C-alpha positions in Angstrom: 4.2 5.3 30.8 6.7 7.4 28.9 7.0 7.7 25.1 9.9 9.0 23.1 9.8 10.0 19.4 13.1 9.4 17.6 13.9 11.1 14.3 16.9 11.5 11.9 16.9 14.7 9.7 18.9 16.7 7.2 17.7 19.8 5.5 14.0 19.1 6.3 12.7 22.7 6.8 10.0 22.0 4.1 8.5 18.9 5.8 9.4 19.2 9.5 6.8 21.7 10.7 3.9 19.5 9.4 5.5 16.5 11.1 6.2 18.1 14.4 2.8 19.8 14.6 1.1 16.4 14.1 3.0 14.8 17.0 2.6 17.8 19.3 -0.7 16.4 21.0 1.3 13.4 22.4 3.6 15.6 24.5 6.3 13.0 24.1 10.0 13.3 24.5 11.3 14.4 21.0 14.8 13.2 20.0 16.2 14.6 16.8 19.6 13.5 15.3 20.7 16.0 12.7 23.2 14.8 10.1 24.4 18.1 8.7 21.5 20.5 8.0 22.4 23.9 6.6 18.8 25.3 6.5 16.4 26.1 9.3 15.8 22.4 10.3 17.6 22.6 13.7 15.9 25.9 14.7 12.5 24.4 13.8 13.2 21.3 15.8 14.3 23.2 18.9 11.2 25.5 18.6 9.1 22.4 19.1 11.1 21.4 22.2 13.3 18.7 20.6 16.6 17.5 22.1 18.9 17.9 19.1 22.1 15.8 18.6 24.6 16.2 15.8 26.2 13.4 13.8 27.7 13.9 10.4 26.1 11.9 7.7 27.8 8.6 7.0 25.7 7.1 4.2 24.1 4.6 6.7 20.5 5.1 7.8 20.6 2.3 10.3 23.7 3.8 12.1 22.0 7.1 12.5 18.7 5.4 13.4 20.4 3.5 16.2 22.0 6.8 17.4 18.6 8.5 17.7 17.3 5.5 19.7 20.3 5.6 22.0 19.2 9.0 23.4 15.6 8.1 24.1 14.5 7.7 27.7 10.9 6.6 27.2 9.5 3.1 27.8 8.5 3.0 24.2 10.1 4.7 21.1 8.1 5.8 18.1 10.1 6.0 14.9 8.9 8.9 12.7 10.5 10.6 9.7 10.3 14.3 8.8 8.3 13.6 5.6 5.6 11.9 7.6 2.5 13.1 9.4 0.9 11.4 12.4 -2.9 10.9 12.2 -4.9 9.9 15.2 -7.8 7.5 14.9 -8.9 8.3 18.5 -10.5 11.4 20.0 -8.0 11.6 22.8 -4.3 11.2 22.0 -3.6 10.2 25.6 -5.3 6.9 24.9 -2.1 5.8 23.1 -0.3 5.8 26.4 -3.0 3.6 28.0 -2.7 1.3 25.0 1.1 1.0 25.3 0.8 0.4 29.0 -1.4 -2.6 28.4 0.7 -4.3 25.7 1.7 -7.8 26.7 5.3 -8.2 27.9 6.2 -10.7 25.2 5.4 -8.0 22.5 8.4 -5.7 21.8 7.3 -4.0 18.6 4.0 -2.6 17.2 3.1 -2.2 13.5 0.9 0.7 12.3 -0.7 1.6 9.0 1.3 3.9 6.7 -0.1 5.5 3.6 1.7 7.0 0.7 0.3 10.4 -0.3 0.8 12.0 -3.7 -1.1 15.1 -4.9 -3.4 14.8 -1.9 -4.4 11.2 -2.7 -3.5 8.0 -1.0 -1.7 5.8 -3.5 -0.3 2.9 -1.5 -0.7 1.5 2.0 1.4 -0.8 4.2 1.8 -2.0 7.7 5.2 -1.0 9.1 6.7 -1.7 12.5 7.4 1.7 14.0 6.9 1.5 17.8 9.4 -0.4 19.9 10.2 -1.1 23.5 13.3 0.8 24.5 16.6 -1.1 24.4 14.9 -4.0 22.5 15.7 -3.1 18.9 18.7 -2.5 16.6 18.6 -1.5 13.0 20.5 -3.0 10.1 21.1 -2.1 6.4 22.6 1.2 5.2 19.3 2.0 3.3 15.8 0.8 3.9 16.8 0.1 7.4 15.4 -3.0 9.0 14.5 -3.3 12.7 15.9 -6.4 14.5 14.3 -7.5 17.7 13.2 -10.5 19.7 9.7 -11.3 20.9 6.4 -10.9 19.1 5.0 -8.1 17.0 1.6 -6.5 17.7 -0.6 -4.0 15.9 -1.5 -0.6 17.1 -4.8 0.6 15.5 -5.0 4.0 17.2 -2.7 5.9 14.9 -1.4 5.9 11.3 1.2 7.7 9.3 0.8 9.6 6.1 4.1 9.7 4.1 4.8 12.5 1.6 8.3 11.3 0.6 7.3 10.5 -3.0 5.3 13.7 -3.6 8.4 15.4 -5.2 9.3 17.7 -8.0 11.1 16.1 -11.0 14.5 17.2 -10.0 13.9 16.0 -6.4 12.9 12.6 -7.7 16.0 12.4 -9.9 18.3 13.3 -6.9 16.6 10.7 -4.7 16.8 8.0 -7.4 20.6 8.6 -7.8 21.2 8.4 -4.1 18.9 5.5 -3.4 20.0 3.3 -6.3 23.7 4.1 -5.6 23.4 3.0 -2.0 21.5 -0.1 -2.9 24.1 -1.1 -5.5 26.8 -0.7 -2.9 24.9 -3.0 -0.6 24.5 -5.6 -3.4 28.3 -5.4 -4.1 29.1 -6.1 -0.5 26.6 -9.0 -0.4 25.3 -10.5 -3.7 22.8 -12.5 -1.7 21.2 -9.4 -0.3 18.0 -10.1 -2.2 16.1 -7.2 -0.5 18.4 -4.8 -2.4 17.3 -6.3 -5.7 13.7 -5.6 -4.8 14.4 -2.1 -3.6 16.3 -1.3 -6.7 13.3 -2.3 -8.8 11.1 0.0 -6.7 13.5 2.9 -6.9 13.7 2.7 -10.7 9.9 2.8 -10.9 9.2 5.4 -8.2 12.0 7.9 -8.5 13.8 7.3 -11.8 10.6 6.7 -13.8 12.4 4.0 -15.8 9.6 1.5 -16.0 11.4 -1.1 -18.2 14.4 -1.2 -15.8 12.0 -1.4 -12.9 10.3 -4.4 -14.5 13.6 -6.2 -15.3 14.8 -5.9 -11.7 11.3 -6.9 -10.4 11.4 -10.1 -12.5 15.0 -10.8 -11.4 13.8 -10.6 -7.8 10.7 -12.7 -8.3 12.7 -15.5 -9.9 14.7 -15.8 -6.7 11.5 -16.7 -4.8 12.6 -20.2 -3.9 15.9 -18.9 -2.4 14.1 -16.4 -0.1 12.5 -17.3 3.2 8.7 -17.1 2.8 8.2 -14.3 5.5 10.9 -12.2 3.9 9.7 -12.4 0.3 8.1 -9.1 -0.9 4.9 -10.4 -2.5 3.9 -7.0 -3.8 6.5 -7.5 -6.5 3.8 -9.6 -8.4 1.6 -6.5 -8.8 4.5 -4.5 -10.1 5.3 -7.1 -12.7 1.7 -7.8 -13.8 0.8 -4.1 -13.9 3.7 -3.5 -16.3 2.7 -6.4 -18.5 -0.9 -5.1 -18.6 0.2 -1.6 -19.5 2.4 -2.9 -22.3 -0.4 -5.2 -23.5 1.8 -8.3 -22.9 -1.0 -10.8 -22.2 1.1 -13.9 -22.2 3.6 -12.6 -19.7 0.9 -11.1 -17.6 -1.0 -14.4 -17.3 2.3 -16.3 -16.4 2.8 -14.1 -13.4 -0.9 -13.7 -12.6 -1.2 -17.5 -12.3 1.8 -17.7 -9.9 0.4 -14.9 -7.7 -3.1 -16.3 -7.6 -1.8 -19.6 -6.3 0.4 -17.9 -3.7 -1.9 -15.1 -2.5 -5.3 -15.8 -3.9 -7.2 -13.4 -1.7 -4.9 -10.4 -2.3 -6.6 -7.2 -3.2 -4.0 -6.1 -5.8 -3.8 -9.4 -7.5 -7.6 -9.6 -8.0 -7.6 -6.1 -9.4 -4.9 -7.5 -11.8 -7.2 -10.4 -12.7 -10.1 -8.0 -13.4 -7.9 -5.8 -15.6 -6.5 -8.9 -17.4 -10.0 -10.0 -18.1 -10.8 -6.6 -19.6 -7.7 -6.7 -21.8 -8.4 -10.2 -23.1 -12.2 -9.6 -23.2 -12.8 -12.6 -20.9 -15.9 -11.9 -18.8 -15.2 -14.9 -16.5 -12.0 -13.3 -15.4 -13.6 -9.9 -15.1 -16.4 -11.2 -12.9 -14.1 -13.4 -10.8 -11.6 -10.5 -10.3 -14.3 -8.0 -9.4 -16.0 -10.3 -6.9 -12.8 -11.2 -5.2 -11.6 -7.6 -5.1 -14.8 -6.3 -3.5 -14.6 -9.0 -0.9 -10.9 -8.2 -0.2 -11.7 -4.5 -0.1 -14.5 -5.0 2.5 -12.3 -7.2 4.7 -9.1 -5.1 4.2 -9.1 -3.7 7.7 -9.6 -7.1 9.3 -6.5 -8.7 7.7 -3.7 -6.3 8.7 -1.8 -9.0 10.6 -2.1 -11.5 7.8 -0.8 -8.9 5.2 2.2 -8.0 7.2 4.5 -5.5 5.5 3.0 -6.1 2.0 2.4 -3.0 -0.1 -1.2 -2.4 -1.3 -1.7 -0.2 -4.4 -5.5 -0.5 -5.0 -7.1 0.2 -1.6 -8.8 3.3 -3.0 -12.3 4.5 -3.5 -11.7 4.7 -7.3 -10.6 1.1 -7.5 -13.6 0.0 -5.4 -16.0 1.9 -7.7 -14.2 0.4 -10.7 -14.6 -3.1 -9.4 -18.3 -2.6 -8.4 -19.1 -1.2 -11.9 -17.7 -4.3 -13.6 -19.3 -6.6 -11.0 -22.7 -5.1 -11.6 -22.4 -5.1 -15.4 -21.2 -8.8 -15.3 -24.3 -9.7 -13.3 -26.5 -7.7 -15.6 -25.0 -9.3 -18.7 -25.4 -12.7 -17.2 -29.0 -12.0 -16.4 -29.6 -10.7 -19.9 -28.2 -13.8 -21.4 -30.2 -16.0 -19.0 -33.4 -14.2 -19.8 -32.7 -14.7 -23.5 -32.3 -18.4 -22.9 -35.6 -18.4 -21.0 -37.4 -16.5 -23.8 -36.1 -19.1 -26.4 -37.1 -22.0 -24.1 -40.7 -20.7 -23.8 -41.4 -21.1 -27.5 -42.3 -24.8 -27.2 -43.9 -24.8 -23.8 -47.6 -25.3 -23.2 -49.5 -22.0 -22.8 -50.2 -22.7 -19.1 -46.5 -22.8 -18.2 -45.7 -19.8 -20.4 -48.5 -17.9 -18.6 -47.1 -18.8 -15.1 -43.6 -17.8 -16.1 -44.8 -14.5 -17.5 -46.8 -13.8 -14.4 -43.7 -14.6 -12.2 -41.5 -12.3 -14.3 -44.0 -9.5 -14.1 -44.2 -9.8 -10.3 -40.4 -9.8 -10.1 -40.1 -6.6 -12.2 -42.8 -4.9 -10.1 -41.0 -5.7 -6.8 -37.6 -4.5 -8.3 -39.0 -1.4 -10.0 -36.6 0.8 -8.1 -33.6 -0.9 -9.8 -34.8 0.1 -13.2 -36.1 3.5 -12.0 -32.6 4.5 -10.9 -30.4 2.5 -13.2 -29.5 5.4 -15.4 -28.0 7.4 -12.5 -26.2 4.3 -11.2 -24.7 3.5 -14.6 -23.7 7.1 -15.1 -21.9 7.3 -11.7 -20.1 4.0 -12.1 -19.1 4.8 -15.7 -17.6 8.1 -14.5 -15.6 6.2 -11.8 -14.5 3.7 -14.4 -13.3 6.4 -16.8 -11.5 8.3 -14.1 -9.8 5.1 -13.0 -8.7 4.1 -16.5 -7.3 7.6 -17.3 -5.4 7.7 -14.0 -4.0 4.2 -14.5 -2.9 5.0 -18.0 -1.1 8.1 -17.1 0.5 6.8 -13.9 1.8 3.6 -15.2 2.2 0.5 -13.1 2.5 0.7 -9.4 6.3 0.4 -9.1 6.9 2.2 -5.9 9.6 2.3 -3.2 8.9 1.2 0.3 8.7 3.7 3.1 11.9 4.0 5.1 
């Protein structure tokens, strides 16, 4: 079983060493198509044993991606970008070769988990198809290239990718925004029904340009085309982008309109239930807070089991901070409900015969004795969860909504 790693690069001396060091344990054939580097990129690639091929940049990611694949000689090709880092979930990297050798013949592509890293924190996660049988795939689209292949798609749980492409300085983000939006607008001019470009433009405005209002406008434009887009191709993560903007701008009416749509379409979605929780807090509706918190905790605990079902949907709230935030509000919802119920019990005991009152009091006393540890440690628990809630709120307020571009 042979594996090739195919890359396209240009002036990546900053990122390339981290990437190539991470894939080194695989000992795979390394194919690098350079599109015009003037820094140390080519030297670094050759130092790691890469076969380097030169093609001048033509404003078409798919064309250069296809070129890189054409040089690969392995049975499988792993697509990796210079601003990514391979992370092994296995003790022995050679196990990946055993896994690939056992993949069913009708499966021609494998998806892996990819995480967006900013300031050393994971901010989004997604399943992306990155491993392909050789000669079975071609890429299309000048930007945000899309793999086209026949056969089924499997999932490879042995590795993941960390992506650092959004962890940029302000001037780097501005340059990337100009390039990305320009290419997407060109695609849209060629084909006005290229709905994917509308979605990607909204993401680019939010991620790189920092223009939240424009990002929101393009996101709404895309979401309104829902009925014209095939179900499997519709980017459902657009709902979180829209609702998060509405929540941050305190637009409760618009937030609920889109939240209601999303809850019908993807009721168990982790991000949408976080949105429901936050909507409940904004509108001071404890029923929504409790429902959102319960559903979020369930979705969080089942997240790893539903990779195939999620497909290539972006997830913005699969973080420890978000989990603590939801648990805090779930716990306080239960406590408030218990407090209210105990008050009703107290009021109802006024007109009861002494015998029944005595039995109820004995029962309550026994319950409190059995659950003494809850009250013994409740101050520490509340302090910890309150800290998590505060950190989460501050971060969300400063970061703005999760309008973020997909990984290439």
